[in-house]
C-alpha distance (Angstrom), angle and dihedral (degrees) to the residues before:
residue distance angle dihedral
M1 . . .
R2 3.79 . .
P3 3.83 113.7 .
A4 3.82 90.3 -135.8
L5 3.81 89.8 58.8
V6 3.81 91.5 50.1
D7 3.82 90.2 48.0
A8 3.81 89.6 51.4
A9 3.80 90.1 49.6
K10 3.81 89.9 53.4
R11 3.80 89.6 54.5
G12 3.80 90.9 46.2
F13 3.80 94.2 50.4
A14 3.81 89.8 46.3
A15 3.80 91.9 51.8
H16 3.80 99.6 40.9
G17 3.80 108.6 17.8
Y18 3.77 121.9 -129.8
A19 3.81 97.3 -65.1
G20 3.79 94.5 45.3
A21 3.79 96.2 42.5
T22 3.77 97.7 90.7
L23 3.77 119.2 -177.1
E24 3.80 86.9 -109.7
R25 3.82 91.5 56.1
L26 3.80 92.4 45.3
A27 3.80 90.5 49.6
A28 3.80 91.0 49.5
E29 3.81 90.0 50.6
A30 3.81 87.9 53.6
G31 3.81 92.5 47.8
V32 3.80 95.4 -114.1
N33 3.78 133.1 99.2
R34 3.77 127.0 -104.2
A35 3.81 92.0 -110.6
T36 3.80 89.8 60.7
L37 3.78 91.2 55.9
H38 3.79 90.9 44.3
R39 3.83 91.7 52.4
R40 3.81 89.6 50.2
G41 3.80 90.4 50.5
V42 3.80 92.9 -117.7
T43 3.79 116.7 154.5
K44 3.77 132.4 -175.1
D45 3.79 89.4 -110.4
D46 3.83 90.8 51.3
L47 3.79 89.3 55.4
L48 3.79 92.0 47.0
A49 3.82 90.0 49.1
Q50 3.82 90.5 51.9
L51 3.79 90.0 50.7
A52 3.80 91.3 48.2
A53 3.81 91.0 50.3
R54 3.80 90.7 49.3
A55 3.82 91.7 48.8
T56 3.80 91.8 47.3
E57 3.79 91.9 53.1
D58 3.81 90.9 46.8
Y59 3.81 89.9 50.9
R60 3.81 91.8 50.3
Q61 3.78 92.2 50.1
Q62 3.79 92.6 48.4
M63 3.81 93.6 47.4
W64 3.82 97.6 45.4
P65 3.84 96.7 82.2
S66 3.79 92.0 53.2
L67 3.79 91.4 49.9
T68 3.79 97.4 45.9
G69 3.79 105.5 23.1
A70 3.74 129.5 107.8
G71 3.74 122.8 -105.6
S72 3.74 139.7 71.9
G73 3.77 123.5 -42.2
A74 3.80 88.9 -109.8
A75 3.81 92.4 54.0
R76 3.81 92.5 47.7
L77 3.81 90.8 46.5
R78 3.80 89.0 53.1
L79 3.83 89.5 51.2
A80 3.80 90.4 48.5
L81 3.80 92.8 50.9
E82 3.80 91.5 47.7
A83 3.80 90.6 49.5
L84 3.79 91.1 48.3
C85 3.80 92.2 49.9
D86 3.82 93.0 45.7
S87 3.80 92.5 48.4
T88 3.79 92.3 46.6
E89 3.79 91.9 48.7
A90 3.80 92.1 48.4
N91 3.81 91.7 50.0
L92 3.79 102.8 31.5
E93 3.79 95.8 120.3
L94 3.78 90.9 49.1
L95 3.80 92.2 50.0
V96 3.78 90.8 51.3
A97 3.82 91.4 45.9
L98 3.80 89.8 51.1
N99 3.76 88.2 52.8
G100 3.80 91.0 47.6
R101 3.79 95.7 -133.7
T102 3.80 105.5 118.9
E103 3.81 96.3 93.5
G104 3.79 91.3 -156.2
S105 3.78 98.5 -53.8
S106 3.76 130.2 110.7
I107 3.78 122.2 -115.8
A108 3.77 116.8 -102.1
R109 3.78 108.9 -130.5
S110 3.74 121.0 -139.0
P111 3.81 111.3 -98.8
N112 3.82 88.4 -136.3
R113 3.83 94.1 66.9
């Protein structure tokens, strides 16, 4: 699946939540029409699965240094918590979309981040 399409889906899920992110809206965000996605066999759940896979890989990469790095347990725990917070912040809309709770609204980000 094209990375640009997955990026567009991320924006669509962030703007509309899972329930409100229709395939038509996701296609429009990507600059194509719904029929194009349908012909390619792309579904909303396929796009969400691609985003989840991308977020999982990002999380693994961010956590690896804290799991394998040198230093005290406290220092590695601090790295792990920072990685967890950074990954969560970067994928907050996706996590909410996966949970199905956005009800068509975007997530308000903390002004401190």
